[in-house]
PyMOL CGO cylinders between C-alpha atoms (Angstrom):
from pymol import cmd
from pymol.cgo import CYLINDER

trace = [
    CYLINDER, 102.27, 105.92, 31.53, 100.70, 109.26, 30.75, 0.3, 1, 1, 1, 1, 1, 1,
    CYLINDER, 100.70, 109.26, 30.75, 97.62, 111.43, 30.80, 0.3, 1, 1, 1, 1, 1, 1,
    CYLINDER, 97.62, 111.43, 30.80, 95.93, 114.15, 28.78, 0.3, 1, 1, 1, 1, 1, 1,
    CYLINDER, 95.93, 114.15, 28.78, 96.60, 116.95, 31.25, 0.3, 1, 1, 1, 1, 1, 1,
    CYLINDER, 96.60, 116.95, 31.25, 99.00, 118.90, 29.02, 0.3, 1, 1, 1, 1, 1, 1,
    CYLINDER, 99.00, 118.90, 29.02, 98.36, 119.48, 25.32, 0.3, 1, 1, 1, 1, 1, 1,
    CYLINDER, 98.36, 119.48, 25.32, 100.99, 119.07, 22.62, 0.3, 1, 1, 1, 1, 1, 1,
    CYLINDER, 100.99, 119.07, 22.62, 101.11, 122.82, 22.18, 0.3, 1, 1, 1, 1, 1, 1,
    CYLINDER, 101.11, 122.82, 22.18, 101.74, 123.31, 25.91, 0.3, 1, 1, 1, 1, 1, 1,
    CYLINDER, 101.74, 123.31, 25.91, 104.86, 121.15, 25.75, 0.3, 1, 1, 1, 1, 1, 1,
    CYLINDER, 104.86, 121.15, 25.75, 106.04, 122.92, 22.60, 0.3, 1, 1, 1, 1, 1, 1,
    CYLINDER, 106.04, 122.92, 22.60, 105.47, 126.38, 24.08, 0.3, 1, 1, 1, 1, 1, 1,
    CYLINDER, 105.47, 126.38, 24.08, 107.24, 125.58, 27.34, 0.3, 1, 1, 1, 1, 1, 1,
    CYLINDER, 107.24, 125.58, 27.34, 110.32, 124.70, 25.28, 0.3, 1, 1, 1, 1, 1, 1,
    CYLINDER, 110.32, 124.70, 25.28, 109.99, 127.60, 22.83, 0.3, 1, 1, 1, 1, 1, 1,
    CYLINDER, 109.99, 127.60, 22.83, 109.88, 130.01, 25.74, 0.3, 1, 1, 1, 1, 1, 1,
    CYLINDER, 109.88, 130.01, 25.74, 113.46, 129.01, 26.60, 0.3, 1, 1, 1, 1, 1, 1,
    CYLINDER, 113.46, 129.01, 26.60, 114.74, 130.87, 23.52, 0.3, 1, 1, 1, 1, 1, 1,
    CYLINDER, 114.74, 130.87, 23.52, 114.84, 134.62, 23.00, 0.3, 1, 1, 1, 1, 1, 1,
    CYLINDER, 114.84, 134.62, 23.00, 113.51, 134.65, 19.42, 0.3, 1, 1, 1, 1, 1, 1,
    CYLINDER, 113.51, 134.65, 19.42, 112.88, 131.01, 18.51, 0.3, 1, 1, 1, 1, 1, 1,
    CYLINDER, 112.88, 131.01, 18.51, 112.70, 129.52, 15.05, 0.3, 1, 1, 1, 1, 1, 1,
    CYLINDER, 112.70, 129.52, 15.05, 110.16, 126.68, 15.02, 0.3, 1, 1, 1, 1, 1, 1,
    CYLINDER, 110.16, 126.68, 15.02, 109.59, 123.88, 12.51, 0.3, 1, 1, 1, 1, 1, 1,
    CYLINDER, 109.59, 123.88, 12.51, 106.62, 121.50, 12.57, 0.3, 1, 1, 1, 1, 1, 1,
    CYLINDER, 106.62, 121.50, 12.57, 106.59, 118.39, 10.39, 0.3, 1, 1, 1, 1, 1, 1,
    CYLINDER, 106.59, 118.39, 10.39, 103.09, 116.96, 10.02, 0.3, 1, 1, 1, 1, 1, 1,
    CYLINDER, 103.09, 116.96, 10.02, 100.65, 119.78, 10.68, 0.3, 1, 1, 1, 1, 1, 1,
    CYLINDER, 100.65, 119.78, 10.68, 97.31, 118.24, 9.63, 0.3, 1, 1, 1, 1, 1, 1,
    CYLINDER, 97.31, 118.24, 9.63, 94.55, 120.57, 10.91, 0.3, 1, 1, 1, 1, 1, 1,
    CYLINDER, 94.55, 120.57, 10.91, 97.02, 123.02, 12.43, 0.3, 1, 1, 1, 1, 1, 1,
    CYLINDER, 97.02, 123.02, 12.43, 95.81, 122.71, 16.03, 0.3, 1, 1, 1, 1, 1, 1,
    CYLINDER, 95.81, 122.71, 16.03, 99.32, 122.64, 17.50, 0.3, 1, 1, 1, 1, 1, 1,
    CYLINDER, 99.32, 122.64, 17.50, 101.00, 124.87, 14.94, 0.3, 1, 1, 1, 1, 1, 1,
    CYLINDER, 101.00, 124.87, 14.94, 98.52, 127.73, 15.29, 0.3, 1, 1, 1, 1, 1, 1,
    CYLINDER, 98.52, 127.73, 15.29, 98.49, 127.48, 19.09, 0.3, 1, 1, 1, 1, 1, 1,
    CYLINDER, 98.49, 127.48, 19.09, 102.19, 128.17, 19.61, 0.3, 1, 1, 1, 1, 1, 1,
    CYLINDER, 102.19, 128.17, 19.61, 104.11, 131.44, 19.44, 0.3, 1, 1, 1, 1, 1, 1,
    CYLINDER, 104.11, 131.44, 19.44, 107.59, 131.92, 18.00, 0.3, 1, 1, 1, 1, 1, 1,
    CYLINDER, 107.59, 131.92, 18.00, 109.63, 134.49, 16.10, 0.3, 1, 1, 1, 1, 1, 1,
    CYLINDER, 109.63, 134.49, 16.10, 109.38, 132.29, 12.99, 0.3, 1, 1, 1, 1, 1, 1,
    CYLINDER, 109.38, 132.29, 12.99, 107.19, 129.27, 12.35, 0.3, 1, 1, 1, 1, 1, 1,
    CYLINDER, 107.19, 129.27, 12.35, 107.50, 126.85, 9.43, 0.3, 1, 1, 1, 1, 1, 1,
    CYLINDER, 107.50, 126.85, 9.43, 104.79, 124.27, 8.66, 0.3, 1, 1, 1, 1, 1, 1,
    CYLINDER, 104.79, 124.27, 8.66, 105.42, 121.26, 6.41, 0.3, 1, 1, 1, 1, 1, 1,
    CYLINDER, 105.42, 121.26, 6.41, 102.70, 118.81, 5.37, 0.3, 1, 1, 1, 1, 1, 1,
    CYLINDER, 102.70, 118.81, 5.37, 101.81, 117.26, 1.99, 0.3, 1, 1, 1, 1, 1, 1,
    CYLINDER, 101.81, 117.26, 1.99, 98.10, 117.36, 2.84, 0.3, 1, 1, 1, 1, 1, 1,
    CYLINDER, 98.10, 117.36, 2.84, 97.12, 120.34, 4.99, 0.3, 1, 1, 1, 1, 1, 1,
    CYLINDER, 97.12, 120.34, 4.99, 93.58, 119.95, 6.35, 0.3, 1, 1, 1, 1, 1, 1,
    CYLINDER, 93.58, 119.95, 6.35, 92.89, 123.69, 6.25, 0.3, 1, 1, 1, 1, 1, 1,
    CYLINDER, 92.89, 123.69, 6.25, 93.13, 126.57, 3.79, 0.3, 1, 1, 1, 1, 1, 1,
    CYLINDER, 93.13, 126.57, 3.79, 96.79, 127.56, 3.95, 0.3, 1, 1, 1, 1, 1, 1,
    CYLINDER, 96.79, 127.56, 3.95, 96.23, 130.67, 1.83, 0.3, 1, 1, 1, 1, 1, 1,
    CYLINDER, 96.23, 130.67, 1.83, 93.64, 131.94, 4.31, 0.3, 1, 1, 1, 1, 1, 1,
    CYLINDER, 93.64, 131.94, 4.31, 95.90, 131.03, 7.20, 0.3, 1, 1, 1, 1, 1, 1,
    CYLINDER, 95.90, 131.03, 7.20, 98.86, 132.85, 5.65, 0.3, 1, 1, 1, 1, 1, 1,
    CYLINDER, 98.86, 132.85, 5.65, 96.69, 135.95, 5.11, 0.3, 1, 1, 1, 1, 1, 1,
    CYLINDER, 96.69, 135.95, 5.11, 95.75, 136.06, 8.80, 0.3, 1, 1, 1, 1, 1, 1,
    CYLINDER, 95.75, 136.06, 8.80, 97.85, 138.75, 10.58, 0.3, 1, 1, 1, 1, 1, 1,
    CYLINDER, 97.85, 138.75, 10.58, 98.24, 136.33, 13.48, 0.3, 1, 1, 1, 1, 1, 1,
    CYLINDER, 98.24, 136.33, 13.48, 100.33, 134.16, 11.17, 0.3, 1, 1, 1, 1, 1, 1,
    CYLINDER, 100.33, 134.16, 11.17, 102.60, 136.85, 9.78, 0.3, 1, 1, 1, 1, 1, 1,
    CYLINDER, 102.60, 136.85, 9.78, 105.56, 134.89, 11.16, 0.3, 1, 1, 1, 1, 1, 1,
    CYLINDER, 105.56, 134.89, 11.16, 104.47, 131.62, 9.51, 0.3, 1, 1, 1, 1, 1, 1,
    CYLINDER, 104.47, 131.62, 9.51, 105.35, 129.87, 6.25, 0.3, 1, 1, 1, 1, 1, 1,
    CYLINDER, 105.35, 129.87, 6.25, 103.40, 126.92, 4.85, 0.3, 1, 1, 1, 1, 1, 1,
    CYLINDER, 103.40, 126.92, 4.85, 104.97, 124.25, 2.62, 0.3, 1, 1, 1, 1, 1, 1,
    CYLINDER, 104.97, 124.25, 2.62, 102.52, 121.72, 1.11, 0.3, 1, 1, 1, 1, 1, 1,
    CYLINDER, 102.52, 121.72, 1.11, 105.15, 119.08, 0.34, 0.3, 1, 1, 1, 1, 1, 1,
    CYLINDER, 105.15, 119.08, 0.34, 106.54, 115.95, 1.96, 0.3, 1, 1, 1, 1, 1, 1,
    CYLINDER, 106.54, 115.95, 1.96, 109.15, 116.26, 4.68, 0.3, 1, 1, 1, 1, 1, 1,
    CYLINDER, 109.15, 116.26, 4.68, 111.71, 114.48, 2.49, 0.3, 1, 1, 1, 1, 1, 1,
    CYLINDER, 111.71, 114.48, 2.49, 111.15, 117.03, -0.28, 0.3, 1, 1, 1, 1, 1, 1,
    CYLINDER, 111.15, 117.03, -0.28, 111.29, 119.96, 2.13, 0.3, 1, 1, 1, 1, 1, 1,
    CYLINDER, 111.29, 119.96, 2.13, 114.43, 118.89, 3.97, 0.3, 1, 1, 1, 1, 1, 1,
    CYLINDER, 114.43, 118.89, 3.97, 116.28, 118.31, 0.70, 0.3, 1, 1, 1, 1, 1, 1,
    CYLINDER, 116.28, 118.31, 0.70, 114.78, 121.36, -1.01, 0.3, 1, 1, 1, 1, 1, 1,
    CYLINDER, 114.78, 121.36, -1.01, 113.46, 124.61, 0.54, 0.3, 1, 1, 1, 1, 1, 1,
    CYLINDER, 113.46, 124.61, 0.54, 114.63, 123.63, 4.02, 0.3, 1, 1, 1, 1, 1, 1,
    CYLINDER, 114.63, 123.63, 4.02, 118.11, 122.50, 3.09, 0.3, 1, 1, 1, 1, 1, 1,
    CYLINDER, 118.11, 122.50, 3.09, 119.87, 125.56, 4.55, 0.3, 1, 1, 1, 1, 1, 1,
    CYLINDER, 119.87, 125.56, 4.55, 117.43, 126.49, 7.31, 0.3, 1, 1, 1, 1, 1, 1,
    CYLINDER, 117.43, 126.49, 7.31, 117.99, 125.96, 11.03, 0.3, 1, 1, 1, 1, 1, 1,
    CYLINDER, 117.99, 125.96, 11.03, 115.70, 125.93, 14.05, 0.3, 1, 1, 1, 1, 1, 1,
    CYLINDER, 115.70, 125.93, 14.05, 115.68, 126.10, 17.83, 0.3, 1, 1, 1, 1, 1, 1,
    CYLINDER, 115.68, 126.10, 17.83, 112.79, 123.65, 18.16, 0.3, 1, 1, 1, 1, 1, 1,
    CYLINDER, 112.79, 123.65, 18.16, 111.56, 121.00, 15.73, 0.3, 1, 1, 1, 1, 1, 1,
    CYLINDER, 111.56, 121.00, 15.73, 108.34, 119.05, 16.23, 0.3, 1, 1, 1, 1, 1, 1,
    CYLINDER, 108.34, 119.05, 16.23, 108.08, 115.74, 14.34, 0.3, 1, 1, 1, 1, 1, 1,
    CYLINDER, 108.08, 115.74, 14.34, 104.48, 114.59, 13.93, 0.3, 1, 1, 1, 1, 1, 1,
    CYLINDER, 104.48, 114.59, 13.93, 104.43, 113.33, 10.36, 0.3, 1, 1, 1, 1, 1, 1,
    CYLINDER, 104.43, 113.33, 10.36, 103.72, 109.90, 8.92, 0.3, 1, 1, 1, 1, 1, 1,
    CYLINDER, 103.72, 109.90, 8.92, 103.51, 107.49, 11.86, 0.3, 1, 1, 1, 1, 1, 1,
    CYLINDER, 103.51, 107.49, 11.86, 106.09, 105.01, 10.62, 0.3, 1, 1, 1, 1, 1, 1,
    CYLINDER, 106.09, 105.01, 10.62, 109.42, 104.15, 12.22, 0.3, 1, 1, 1, 1, 1, 1,
    CYLINDER, 109.42, 104.15, 12.22, 111.47, 104.47, 9.04, 0.3, 1, 1, 1, 1, 1, 1,
    CYLINDER, 111.47, 104.47, 9.04, 109.91, 107.76, 7.94, 0.3, 1, 1, 1, 1, 1, 1,
    CYLINDER, 109.91, 107.76, 7.94, 110.19, 109.32, 11.38, 0.3, 1, 1, 1, 1, 1, 1,
    CYLINDER, 110.19, 109.32, 11.38, 113.80, 108.15, 11.58, 0.3, 1, 1, 1, 1, 1, 1,
    CYLINDER, 113.80, 108.15, 11.58, 114.52, 109.94, 8.29, 0.3, 1, 1, 1, 1, 1, 1,
    CYLINDER, 114.52, 109.94, 8.29, 112.81, 113.06, 9.63, 0.3, 1, 1, 1, 1, 1, 1,
    CYLINDER, 112.81, 113.06, 9.63, 114.87, 112.84, 12.82, 0.3, 1, 1, 1, 1, 1, 1,
    CYLINDER, 114.87, 112.84, 12.82, 118.17, 112.55, 10.97, 0.3, 1, 1, 1, 1, 1, 1,
    CYLINDER, 118.17, 112.55, 10.97, 117.26, 115.58, 8.86, 0.3, 1, 1, 1, 1, 1, 1,
    CYLINDER, 117.26, 115.58, 8.86, 116.09, 117.47, 11.95, 0.3, 1, 1, 1, 1, 1, 1,
    CYLINDER, 116.09, 117.47, 11.95, 119.34, 116.87, 13.82, 0.3, 1, 1, 1, 1, 1, 1,
    CYLINDER, 119.34, 116.87, 13.82, 121.26, 118.35, 10.88, 0.3, 1, 1, 1, 1, 1, 1,
    CYLINDER, 121.26, 118.35, 10.88, 119.11, 121.49, 10.98, 0.3, 1, 1, 1, 1, 1, 1,
    CYLINDER, 119.11, 121.49, 10.98, 119.00, 122.05, 14.73, 0.3, 1, 1, 1, 1, 1, 1,
    CYLINDER, 119.00, 122.05, 14.73, 120.70, 125.12, 16.14, 0.3, 1, 1, 1, 1, 1, 1,
    CYLINDER, 120.70, 125.12, 16.14, 123.18, 124.71, 19.00, 0.3, 1, 1, 1, 1, 1, 1,
    CYLINDER, 123.18, 124.71, 19.00, 121.15, 124.32, 22.19, 0.3, 1, 1, 1, 1, 1, 1,
    CYLINDER, 121.15, 124.32, 22.19, 118.05, 123.34, 20.26, 0.3, 1, 1, 1, 1, 1, 1,
    CYLINDER, 118.05, 123.34, 20.26, 115.62, 120.53, 20.99, 0.3, 1, 1, 1, 1, 1, 1,
    CYLINDER, 115.62, 120.53, 20.99, 113.46, 118.08, 19.04, 0.3, 1, 1, 1, 1, 1, 1,
    CYLINDER, 113.46, 118.08, 19.04, 110.02, 116.85, 20.09, 0.3, 1, 1, 1, 1, 1, 1,
    CYLINDER, 110.02, 116.85, 20.09, 108.71, 113.58, 18.64, 0.3, 1, 1, 1, 1, 1, 1,
    CYLINDER, 108.71, 113.58, 18.64, 105.03, 112.72, 18.84, 0.3, 1, 1, 1, 1, 1, 1,
    CYLINDER, 105.03, 112.72, 18.84, 103.28, 109.32, 18.88, 0.3, 1, 1, 1, 1, 1, 1,
    CYLINDER, 103.28, 109.32, 18.88, 106.05, 107.37, 20.63, 0.3, 1, 1, 1, 1, 1, 1,
    CYLINDER, 106.05, 107.37, 20.63, 103.63, 105.86, 23.16, 0.3, 1, 1, 1, 1, 1, 1,
    CYLINDER, 103.63, 105.86, 23.16, 100.83, 103.86, 21.49, 0.3, 1, 1, 1, 1, 1, 1,
    CYLINDER, 100.83, 103.86, 21.49, 97.65, 103.71, 23.52, 0.3, 1, 1, 1, 1, 1, 1,
    CYLINDER, 97.65, 103.71, 23.52, 96.86, 100.11, 22.56, 0.3, 1, 1, 1, 1, 1, 1,
    CYLINDER, 96.86, 100.11, 22.56, 97.99, 97.18, 20.44, 0.3, 1, 1, 1, 1, 1, 1,
    CYLINDER, 97.99, 97.18, 20.44, 95.73, 98.34, 17.61, 0.3, 1, 1, 1, 1, 1, 1,
    CYLINDER, 95.73, 98.34, 17.61, 97.19, 101.84, 17.72, 0.3, 1, 1, 1, 1, 1, 1,
    CYLINDER, 97.19, 101.84, 17.72, 100.71, 100.38, 17.42, 0.3, 1, 1, 1, 1, 1, 1,
    CYLINDER, 100.71, 100.38, 17.42, 100.10, 98.57, 14.13, 0.3, 1, 1, 1, 1, 1, 1,
    CYLINDER, 100.10, 98.57, 14.13, 102.17, 99.86, 11.25, 0.3, 1, 1, 1, 1, 1, 1,
    CYLINDER, 102.17, 99.86, 11.25, 99.35, 99.81, 8.69, 0.3, 1, 1, 1, 1, 1, 1,
    CYLINDER, 99.35, 99.81, 8.69, 96.66, 102.42, 9.34, 0.3, 1, 1, 1, 1, 1, 1,
    CYLINDER, 96.66, 102.42, 9.34, 93.94, 100.40, 7.61, 0.3, 1, 1, 1, 1, 1, 1,
    CYLINDER, 93.94, 100.40, 7.61, 94.88, 97.29, 9.56, 0.3, 1, 1, 1, 1, 1, 1,
    CYLINDER, 94.88, 97.29, 9.56, 94.77, 99.37, 12.74, 0.3, 1, 1, 1, 1, 1, 1,
    CYLINDER, 94.77, 99.37, 12.74, 91.24, 100.54, 11.93, 0.3, 1, 1, 1, 1, 1, 1,
    CYLINDER, 91.24, 100.54, 11.93, 90.15, 97.00, 11.06, 0.3, 1, 1, 1, 1, 1, 1,
    CYLINDER, 90.15, 97.00, 11.06, 91.53, 95.68, 14.37, 0.3, 1, 1, 1, 1, 1, 1,
    CYLINDER, 91.53, 95.68, 14.37, 89.64, 98.41, 16.21, 0.3, 1, 1, 1, 1, 1, 1,
    CYLINDER, 89.64, 98.41, 16.21, 86.38, 97.44, 14.49, 0.3, 1, 1, 1, 1, 1, 1,
    CYLINDER, 86.38, 97.44, 14.49, 86.80, 93.70, 15.08, 0.3, 1, 1, 1, 1, 1, 1,
    CYLINDER, 86.80, 93.70, 15.08, 88.36, 93.79, 18.55, 0.3, 1, 1, 1, 1, 1, 1,
    CYLINDER, 88.36, 93.79, 18.55, 86.22, 92.03, 21.17, 0.3, 1, 1, 1, 1, 1, 1,
    CYLINDER, 86.22, 92.03, 21.17, 85.58, 93.53, 24.56, 0.3, 1, 1, 1, 1, 1, 1,
    CYLINDER, 85.58, 93.53, 24.56, 85.99, 97.26, 25.32, 0.3, 1, 1, 1, 1, 1, 1,
    CYLINDER, 85.99, 97.26, 25.32, 86.09, 99.53, 22.30, 0.3, 1, 1, 1, 1, 1, 1,
    CYLINDER, 86.09, 99.53, 22.30, 89.62, 100.32, 21.14, 0.3, 1, 1, 1, 1, 1, 1,
    CYLINDER, 89.62, 100.32, 21.14, 90.49, 104.04, 21.31, 0.3, 1, 1, 1, 1, 1, 1,
    CYLINDER, 90.49, 104.04, 21.31, 90.35, 105.79, 17.95, 0.3, 1, 1, 1, 1, 1, 1,
    CYLINDER, 90.35, 105.79, 17.95, 94.05, 106.46, 17.62, 0.3, 1, 1, 1, 1, 1, 1,
    CYLINDER, 94.05, 106.46, 17.62, 96.86, 105.42, 15.31, 0.3, 1, 1, 1, 1, 1, 1,
    CYLINDER, 96.86, 105.42, 15.31, 100.47, 105.93, 16.39, 0.3, 1, 1, 1, 1, 1, 1,
    CYLINDER, 100.47, 105.93, 16.39, 101.94, 103.34, 14.06, 0.3, 1, 1, 1, 1, 1, 1,
    CYLINDER, 101.94, 103.34, 14.06, 105.35, 101.91, 14.92, 0.3, 1, 1, 1, 1, 1, 1,
    CYLINDER, 105.35, 101.91, 14.92, 107.02, 105.20, 15.85, 0.3, 1, 1, 1, 1, 1, 1,
    CYLINDER, 107.02, 105.20, 15.85, 107.58, 103.63, 19.30, 0.3, 1, 1, 1, 1, 1, 1,
    CYLINDER, 107.58, 103.63, 19.30, 110.55, 101.74, 17.81, 0.3, 1, 1, 1, 1, 1, 1,
    CYLINDER, 110.55, 101.74, 17.81, 112.34, 105.07, 17.42, 0.3, 1, 1, 1, 1, 1, 1,
    CYLINDER, 112.34, 105.07, 17.42, 112.63, 105.34, 21.23, 0.3, 1, 1, 1, 1, 1, 1,
    CYLINDER, 112.63, 105.34, 21.23, 114.83, 102.24, 21.27, 0.3, 1, 1, 1, 1, 1, 1,
    CYLINDER, 114.83, 102.24, 21.27, 116.88, 103.49, 18.32, 0.3, 1, 1, 1, 1, 1, 1,
    CYLINDER, 116.88, 103.49, 18.32, 117.51, 106.78, 20.11, 0.3, 1, 1, 1, 1, 1, 1,
    CYLINDER, 117.51, 106.78, 20.11, 118.38, 104.97, 23.32, 0.3, 1, 1, 1, 1, 1, 1,
    CYLINDER, 118.38, 104.97, 23.32, 120.91, 102.65, 21.62, 0.3, 1, 1, 1, 1, 1, 1,
    CYLINDER, 120.91, 102.65, 21.62, 122.33, 104.76, 18.79, 0.3, 1, 1, 1, 1, 1, 1,
    CYLINDER, 122.33, 104.76, 18.79, 122.25, 108.44, 19.84, 0.3, 1, 1, 1, 1, 1, 1,
    CYLINDER, 122.25, 108.44, 19.84, 124.48, 108.18, 22.87, 0.3, 1, 1, 1, 1, 1, 1,
    CYLINDER, 124.48, 108.18, 22.87, 125.60, 111.82, 22.69, 0.3, 1, 1, 1, 1, 1, 1,
    CYLINDER, 125.60, 111.82, 22.69, 121.97, 112.94, 22.99, 0.3, 1, 1, 1, 1, 1, 1,
    CYLINDER, 121.97, 112.94, 22.99, 119.77, 112.98, 26.07, 0.3, 1, 1, 1, 1, 1, 1,
    CYLINDER, 119.77, 112.98, 26.07, 116.05, 112.35, 25.92, 0.3, 1, 1, 1, 1, 1, 1,
    CYLINDER, 116.05, 112.35, 25.92, 112.98, 111.96, 28.09, 0.3, 1, 1, 1, 1, 1, 1,
    CYLINDER, 112.98, 111.96, 28.09, 109.32, 111.17, 27.51, 0.3, 1, 1, 1, 1, 1, 1,
    CYLINDER, 109.32, 111.17, 27.51, 106.74, 113.53, 28.98, 0.3, 1, 1, 1, 1, 1, 1,
    CYLINDER, 106.74, 113.53, 28.98, 104.61, 111.94, 31.71, 0.3, 1, 1, 1, 1, 1, 1,
    CYLINDER, 104.61, 111.94, 31.71, 102.11, 114.81, 31.84, 0.3, 1, 1, 1, 1, 1, 1,
    CYLINDER, 102.11, 114.81, 31.84, 100.36, 113.98, 28.56, 0.3, 1, 1, 1, 1, 1, 1,
    CYLINDER, 100.36, 113.98, 28.56, 100.01, 111.20, 25.99, 0.3, 1, 1, 1, 1, 1, 1,
    CYLINDER, 100.01, 111.20, 25.99, 103.80, 110.80, 25.84, 0.3, 1, 1, 1, 1, 1, 1,
    CYLINDER, 103.80, 110.80, 25.84, 105.89, 113.11, 23.67, 0.3, 1, 1, 1, 1, 1, 1,
    CYLINDER, 105.89, 113.11, 23.67, 109.62, 112.44, 23.52, 0.3, 1, 1, 1, 1, 1, 1,
    CYLINDER, 109.62, 112.44, 23.52, 111.99, 115.40, 23.90, 0.3, 1, 1, 1, 1, 1, 1,
    CYLINDER, 111.99, 115.40, 23.90, 115.54, 115.10, 22.58, 0.3, 1, 1, 1, 1, 1, 1,
    CYLINDER, 115.54, 115.10, 22.58, 118.45, 117.45, 23.25, 0.3, 1, 1, 1, 1, 1, 1,
    CYLINDER, 118.45, 117.45, 23.25, 122.21, 117.26, 22.81, 0.3, 1, 1, 1, 1, 1, 1,
    CYLINDER, 122.21, 117.26, 22.81, 124.04, 115.99, 25.88, 0.3, 1, 1, 1, 1, 1, 1,
    CYLINDER, 124.04, 115.99, 25.88, 125.82, 112.76, 26.83, 0.3, 1, 1, 1, 1, 1, 1,
    CYLINDER, 125.82, 112.76, 26.83, 124.13, 110.15, 28.98, 0.3, 1, 1, 1, 1, 1, 1,
    CYLINDER, 124.13, 110.15, 28.98, 124.86, 106.77, 30.51, 0.3, 1, 1, 1, 1, 1, 1,
    CYLINDER, 124.86, 106.77, 30.51, 123.76, 103.76, 28.48, 0.3, 1, 1, 1, 1, 1, 1,
    CYLINDER, 123.76, 103.76, 28.48, 122.74, 101.02, 30.91, 0.3, 1, 1, 1, 1, 1, 1,
    CYLINDER, 122.74, 101.02, 30.91, 121.70, 98.09, 28.68, 0.3, 1, 1, 1, 1, 1, 1,
    CYLINDER, 121.70, 98.09, 28.68, 123.24, 96.17, 25.77, 0.3, 1, 1, 1, 1, 1, 1,
    CYLINDER, 123.24, 96.17, 25.77, 122.13, 97.83, 22.53, 0.3, 1, 1, 1, 1, 1, 1,
    CYLINDER, 122.13, 97.83, 22.53, 119.66, 96.17, 20.23, 0.3, 1, 1, 1, 1, 1, 1,
    CYLINDER, 119.66, 96.17, 20.23, 120.72, 95.73, 16.63, 0.3, 1, 1, 1, 1, 1, 1,
    CYLINDER, 120.72, 95.73, 16.63, 118.63, 97.40, 13.93, 0.3, 1, 1, 1, 1, 1, 1,
    CYLINDER, 118.63, 97.40, 13.93, 116.93, 94.16, 12.94, 0.3, 1, 1, 1, 1, 1, 1,
    CYLINDER, 116.93, 94.16, 12.94, 115.86, 93.57, 16.55, 0.3, 1, 1, 1, 1, 1, 1,
    CYLINDER, 115.86, 93.57, 16.55, 114.48, 97.10, 16.80, 0.3, 1, 1, 1, 1, 1, 1,
    CYLINDER, 114.48, 97.10, 16.80, 112.46, 96.55, 13.63, 0.3, 1, 1, 1, 1, 1, 1,
    CYLINDER, 112.46, 96.55, 13.63, 110.95, 93.41, 15.18, 0.3, 1, 1, 1, 1, 1, 1,
    CYLINDER, 110.95, 93.41, 15.18, 109.78, 95.16, 18.35, 0.3, 1, 1, 1, 1, 1, 1,
    CYLINDER, 109.78, 95.16, 18.35, 106.07, 94.94, 19.16, 0.3, 1, 1, 1, 1, 1, 1,
    CYLINDER, 106.07, 94.94, 19.16, 103.56, 96.69, 21.39, 0.3, 1, 1, 1, 1, 1, 1,
    CYLINDER, 103.56, 96.69, 21.39, 104.39, 94.30, 24.22, 0.3, 1, 1, 1, 1, 1, 1,
    CYLINDER, 104.39, 94.30, 24.22, 107.90, 95.81, 24.31, 0.3, 1, 1, 1, 1, 1, 1,
    CYLINDER, 107.90, 95.81, 24.31, 106.37, 99.20, 25.10, 0.3, 1, 1, 1, 1, 1, 1,
    CYLINDER, 106.37, 99.20, 25.10, 104.66, 97.58, 28.09, 0.3, 1, 1, 1, 1, 1, 1,
    CYLINDER, 104.66, 97.58, 28.09, 107.53, 95.33, 29.17, 0.3, 1, 1, 1, 1, 1, 1,
    CYLINDER, 107.53, 95.33, 29.17, 110.36, 97.88, 28.77, 0.3, 1, 1, 1, 1, 1, 1,
    CYLINDER, 110.36, 97.88, 28.77, 109.10, 101.20, 30.18, 0.3, 1, 1, 1, 1, 1, 1,
    CYLINDER, 109.10, 101.20, 30.18, 112.60, 102.23, 31.34, 0.3, 1, 1, 1, 1, 1, 1,
    CYLINDER, 112.60, 102.23, 31.34, 113.55, 102.73, 27.69, 0.3, 1, 1, 1, 1, 1, 1,
    CYLINDER, 113.55, 102.73, 27.69, 111.23, 105.74, 27.62, 0.3, 1, 1, 1, 1, 1, 1,
    CYLINDER, 111.23, 105.74, 27.62, 112.88, 107.59, 30.51, 0.3, 1, 1, 1, 1, 1, 1,
    CYLINDER, 112.88, 107.59, 30.51, 109.56, 109.09, 31.63, 0.3, 1, 1, 1, 1, 1, 1,
    CYLINDER, 109.56, 109.09, 31.63, 109.93, 112.52, 33.24, 0.3, 1, 1, 1, 1, 1, 1,
    CYLINDER, 109.93, 112.52, 33.24, 107.58, 115.42, 34.15, 0.3, 1, 1, 1, 1, 1, 1,
    CYLINDER, 107.58, 115.42, 34.15, 107.70, 118.30, 31.71, 0.3, 1, 1, 1, 1, 1, 1,
    CYLINDER, 107.70, 118.30, 31.71, 109.10, 120.59, 34.43, 0.3, 1, 1, 1, 1, 1, 1,
    CYLINDER, 109.10, 120.59, 34.43, 112.20, 118.39, 34.76, 0.3, 1, 1, 1, 1, 1, 1,
    CYLINDER, 112.20, 118.39, 34.76, 112.62, 118.17, 30.99, 0.3, 1, 1, 1, 1, 1, 1,
    CYLINDER, 112.62, 118.17, 30.99, 112.45, 121.95, 30.59, 0.3, 1, 1, 1, 1, 1, 1,
    CYLINDER, 112.45, 121.95, 30.59, 115.15, 122.39, 33.24, 0.3, 1, 1, 1, 1, 1, 1,
    CYLINDER, 115.15, 122.39, 33.24, 117.39, 119.85, 31.50, 0.3, 1, 1, 1, 1, 1, 1,
    CYLINDER, 117.39, 119.85, 31.50, 116.99, 121.45, 28.08, 0.3, 1, 1, 1, 1, 1, 1,
    CYLINDER, 116.99, 121.45, 28.08, 117.59, 124.93, 29.52, 0.3, 1, 1, 1, 1, 1, 1,
    CYLINDER, 117.59, 124.93, 29.52, 120.86, 123.75, 31.12, 0.3, 1, 1, 1, 1, 1, 1,
    CYLINDER, 120.86, 123.75, 31.12, 122.41, 123.00, 27.73, 0.3, 1, 1, 1, 1, 1, 1,
    CYLINDER, 122.41, 123.00, 27.73, 121.32, 126.16, 25.89, 0.3, 1, 1, 1, 1, 1, 1,
]
cmd.load_cgo(trace, "trace")
């Protein structure tokens, strides 16, 4: 379903390059590997627990275009970010369906016309990685028989793919095949081919549904996704 050929920052930059002077927001920055690898006219980083010295980063001339907000996404969207808008928003925060759904709803409200949203962690690499509780995920990895489970935790963000498919019908989306599986979302109508799941059913989805229902992901190469996003700018 995917590979590690293209980094997160490569996907982000390919999309940022579609805009003349892009405004970029990243929710969930952690160590800053993606945030500091991309270029934009303005970059905004939001994370309640940055894993680097944000004062040193802000003092670096290479980050003159960047702003760092050490608060939760909920607090930022309803506070400092209330009136801000962006061409590209990357959601890589807490790996929970409900939290990422809240971030997505806020992101849609702050997206400029022609903008796009990238959502990370929609494709868990294993059953253990798909567990909602991070400690339970780690425990499963330690106790799992057979081959060692990969050290990854995506949580239940995968449920958001089905919510987007069934409830955002005026938005198009595709999941990148060239890497671990980032979902790209942009405004544009699409055909809905299956009966929608109700919210309760989406909440009950499990890792097996990722395996059994790959069409829900609409896997596409990044080149095709870039062309589709460009067409609606």
